N, C-alpha and C positions, 0 to 999 in steps of 0.2 A: 232564157225567157219559156213562157208558159206557152203551147202548142194553143191553134185554135180552139179546140177542143176542151182543153182544160180551161181556158178562159171565157167560154159561152157556161162551163158546169157551173165554175163560179160563179158570173154573172147570176146565172136562172138560181141557185142556192139562195144570192143574196137576196133574191126579187121575192124569196116569200115572205121576207119583213113587211108587211103592209100594215102595222099599227102605229103606224108614225104621226106624229101632228107635231107638225113645224109652224112656227111664227117666225118671217120674212118681215125684219123692222125695218124700213128707210128713211126714217126722220131725217133732217139735216138742221144745222145753220148757219148760213153764210154759205160760201160753194157752194152748188149742190154738179154731180156729175150727172150729165145725159144718159151715161149707160146706166142709171136704174133701171128703168124701165125697161132694156134691156135684160136684165139681171133677173126682172118677175117675172117676165115670160118665160125667160127659161127653165127658173124653180119653177111656176107653175107647169110645164111642160115635162118636168121632168116628175112633179110628184102626182098629174097625171099618169103619166107609163109606169107610176112604180104604186100606187093606188095610197099613197100618201095623203093626209088633211093637211090640205096649207090654209094659213090665214095672214093676208098682205097688209100690212099697217102701215100708219107713220105717226100715229096717235103712242104715246107713250102711258096711256090709262093702262095697255095691258102690264105695265107694270105696277100696278098697285094690288101687290097681292094675289094676284091671276093665272100669274104664272106655270102654275102646278099642271096644269092642262096639256103643257107643250114638252114633248119630248127633247127638241132642241129648237133652238133662237138663232135666228141668221142677222147679224150686220148687214145688210147690200149696202153698200157703199155708205154708211150713217157717217156724219162730219159735224160736228160742233159741239157745243154742250146741251146736251139734249133731254137729262132726266132732272130730277129735283131727288134732295137727298133721301128720303124714302124709298122713289123707284130707285135708285142706287144698292139701298141694302138688299131690297126685293130681289134685286137681280145677282146680288153675291150670292146672298142664304139658297138661290133656287140653284146655281151651278154648282156653289161646294156642297150640294145633297144628291146631287147626280145627274143634271142638266148636262145640255151638250150644248156647245157654241161653234157656232162657224162666223168668221169674220173674212171678211172681203173686202180686198184694199183698203177703202181709207176708215174703214173700221178702225184703225191704226192711229186715225187722226180725229178722234173721238173722244169727247172727256177727258183731256189734257189733261187737265188739275186734280183729276182721280186717280191719287197714286195706287191704290188697289188692283185697280184695271187692267192699268201699263205695264207696274211690276212686276203684279203675281199672275194676272190672266194672260197678257200678252208679253213676260216674261223682261219686260225693261224694256218694251220695242217702241218708239213714241218718235212721229214723224218728225224729221229735222229738214227737208227737202230730196228733193228729186235731180237724176241728171239733166241736159237741156233736152225739156219735151219728152215726146215719146221715142222709145229708142227699140229697135229689133236687139235681142240681146240672146246670149247663151244660159241655162238652167244647167247645172252640172246637178244630177240625180242623185241622192246620199241614200233614204232611207229604201231598205226593202223586205222589210217583218210583215211591213199590213200590203203591200203592194198599192198602196196611192197610187205611182206611175207606174208601175209595171206595164201598163198599156201603152205606155209612151217607151221605157226601155230601163235596162239594168243600172243599180249604182255606177257609181262615175259616168254614166253616157249624157249626152247633153240631148237639151230638149229647147231648142231655136225660138223664142217666142217675142212677138212685139206687142209691149206697151208700156206702161210707168212705174218705173222703179225707186219707190223711195227709200229713204236713208233713216236709219239709227246710230247714235253714239251711245248703244252697250253692244258688250258679245252677251250674245240670246245663249250658248252653247252654257255660259255658266248657269242657267236657270237647274236646277237638280230636276228636271220631270221634262225637258224640251227632250223633240228628236227632231232634228234637222228632215225636210223632206228634200226641201232642196233651195241650192245656192246661187244666185249669180257670179256668173264671170265676167267680174268688170274688167279686164281686159276686151272686150268679146267685143263691145259699142264705144263710140266716141264720144267724150265729155267735159265739159270745161271745168265741174264739179267733182269732187271726188272726196267721201272721209277719210280720214287717215289710215283707216282697219282696215283691211283689204277684206276681210272674212266680209260677209255679205247674205245669210241665211234668208229668202223670199218666201220660203211653205215649209212652216212648222207644227208640229203638234205639241199640248201642255196636258197638264195634269193638274187640279186645282180640286185637291181634297177628293170628293167622290166624282167629281164632273171632269168631262173632257171639253178639249178646246183646240179648234183647227183654225191656223190663219194662212191665207196665200194672198201675196200681195198684187196677184193678177187683176183685173176687173175696172180700171179706167177706161177702157175702150171699150164700145159696145159692140164688135167683133168678137171681143173675147167670151162673150156669152153664148155666140154661133160655133165657137171650136168644137168640134167632138173631142178630142184629149180632154180641155177643160171641162166639161161637161161630165166626163166620165169622174174625171180627180174629185169634182164637187157630189158625183153619190156613189163613190165610194165612202167621205169625208161621209154624208150624213151617217150613213151607215153605221162606220166603226163610234163616231160620238151617238149614237143610239144604244150600243149594244152593255150598257153598263161598268161590269167589272171585266169582262174579258180582255 
């Protein structure tokens, strides 16, 4: 474990990276999470603390050739079919040429028929259901290289968390560039609905050509965005997404 002094030094060093311009996008079609407002407030506060330039929008016109001004794009609980073919193409070009993409919760239930987004960006993850409502469950930390969850614990340690956990029907670990940050322990919560595969990554990173991807299944509940450990995870993720080839 890092000492408190080491953690403070690491955090202060990262905070010097202040030249970020971030687009937080929360357009939905159909169901809309009430927690979107909580997520936007959290990201606004995080941006202010770190001197980032934040843009919040539900207008997909931002994806009409205007993405080069952004270092990171966040899908804050986006849902449904929300882009035109041209906007899809622009997002793909931006990401493949070095953009950083952060997907929160139902970002994985967005553009379900867009093969590149789900099969390449999200490593095959598609929403197919979730357990009975919201559940307190154990996340098992796996990744230690970049320390996204070092403030929570070390690899193999557990993070008890209350949220809604999505299922997918693919093995995300088969994707060549995926690194699992944490997986869900399905034995840690009661449910009548379980996919056959017991392996369940819920936080992971990916690389798409020159671009970087960070996805967390957390974010269904408003209080998730007031959880200090979750907020620190997002701060670290944004900085990693911005660091190009590092």
